[in-house]
N, C-alpha and C positions, 0 to 999 in steps of 0.2 A: 308344296311338300306333302307327301302322303303320310298316312299313319305309320307305316312301316319305317320310313326314313326318320320320322320324328322320334319314334321309340328307340330306334337304333342309335341315333345321334345323342339322345338323352342318356342312354345306357353307357356310352363310351366317353362322355364328357365329365369333367370333374365338377364344374359348376352347373347349376340349372341353366338350361338353354334360354336364349331370348327367342320367344315365339311371338311372331307378329300377328296382328289382327288379320292380315291377308292369309297367313298360314291357317289360322282357325277357319276363316271363310272357305278356303279350299277344302278342308276336312269336312266341313258342313255340307258343301256342295257335293262332294263325293258320296257321303252318306245318303243325301237326298236322292242322288242318282241310283244308288243301290236299291233304295226303297221303291223308287219308280219302276225300276227293272223288275223287281219281285212282283209288284202289283200287276204290271202288264203281262208278265209270264205266268202269273198265278202260282208261283212257288213260294208260298208264305212260310213254309218250314225253313227255307234258306234264309229268308229275311229274319225270322226269329233267331236262328243260329247266329247270323251276323250281328244282330243287336245284342245278344247275350255275350258274344266275344268282345264286341265294342265296349260294353259295360265293364267287363273284366280288365281289358287293356287300359281303359281310361282310369279306372280305380287304381291300378298299379302305377300308372304314369303319374297320377296325382300324388300318391304316397312317395314315390321316388323324388319328385320335384320338391315336396315339402322337406324331406330328409336332407336333400342336397342344399336347399335354401337355409335350413337350420345350421348345417355344418360349414358351408362355404359362402352363403349369400350369392348375390350376383350383381354385376355392374351393368348387365345387359338390359335393354328395354324389352319388356315382355308384356303380353296382354294380361297376364295374371300377377304381375309384380306387386301391385298394390294389395291384392288379395293375400299373397304370400306374406307380405309385411304385416298385415293384420293378424294372420295366423301366428306368426312369430311373436308379435307383441302380446297376443292373447296368452300364448303358452308361457312367455316370460312373466307376465303379470300373475298368472295362475300359480306358478311355482313360487314366486316371491311371496305371495300372500300365504300360500300353504305352508311353506317351510319357515316363515317368520313366526308362525304360531298364532296369528290373529284370525283363527278359524275355530268354530266350536266343534264339539264331538259329533255333530250331525252334518258337518261340512258347510256351515253357513257363516257368513260374515256380516258385520253391521254395515248398513247403508243409510245415507240420508237422501231422501227423495228431493230432487231439485226441480222437477217438472212433473205434474200430475200424469198418471198413466194407469191403465187397466190391463191385467193379464188374467190368465186362467186361475191364478192364485188370489185374485181380488183387485180392489181399487186402492191405489196408493196416492195419498195427498202430499202436496208440496210441503216440505219441512218435516215430514214424518221420519223418524228413525226406526228401523226395523231390521230383522235378520233375514237374509236371503241366501239361497244356495250359491256357492262361489261362482260357478261358471255362468249362471244366470245373472249374478251381480256384475260380472265383468262385461257381459253383453249389454246390460242396461246402462252401465257406465259409458261404454263406447257410443251408445245411442244418445248420450247426454241427458238421461232421465234420472240418474242417481250419482252419488259420490260414495265410493267405498271408504269407510272410516278406518283406515289403517294407521295405527300409532307409529310414530317414528321411534326407533330403538333408543335413541338418545333421551327422548322425553320419558319413555317407559323406565329406563334405568334410573334417571334422576328422580322419578316419583317413587321408585322402590327404595332408593337410598334415603329419601326424606322420611319414609315411614318406619 
């Protein structure tokens, strides 16, 4: 399948298409062939234009696939199905935590470190409870490094009623 066919089929389908690893390999081989041709012919401006266009098309294709996956999901096997599922789960977790109100006025949530790690923000020891920006906290949670401490609404209401 070439890029034109892939984009065209994706545009007219309701669900995100199933894109096989073989389809991806064909697209990679085609791009490599274009780059080889540019290098042999010495027409680097053509190659730069092709790569710019490819970047734009791929960005739009990715956006279209994420939106379709959000709205309709897919039952088809695809090279990016697991990745799309991760994105959907991330978005779902992000909005649930944001809209449930368990986020401070700086966009941070409480986490408990379950495995020591180091980031540009510093070193985090196991067992430490701290505040971390929400999207970073979700990524750290997916990596198994922390647990986001979100209160269940039921326990929050019962604690408010008792006081």
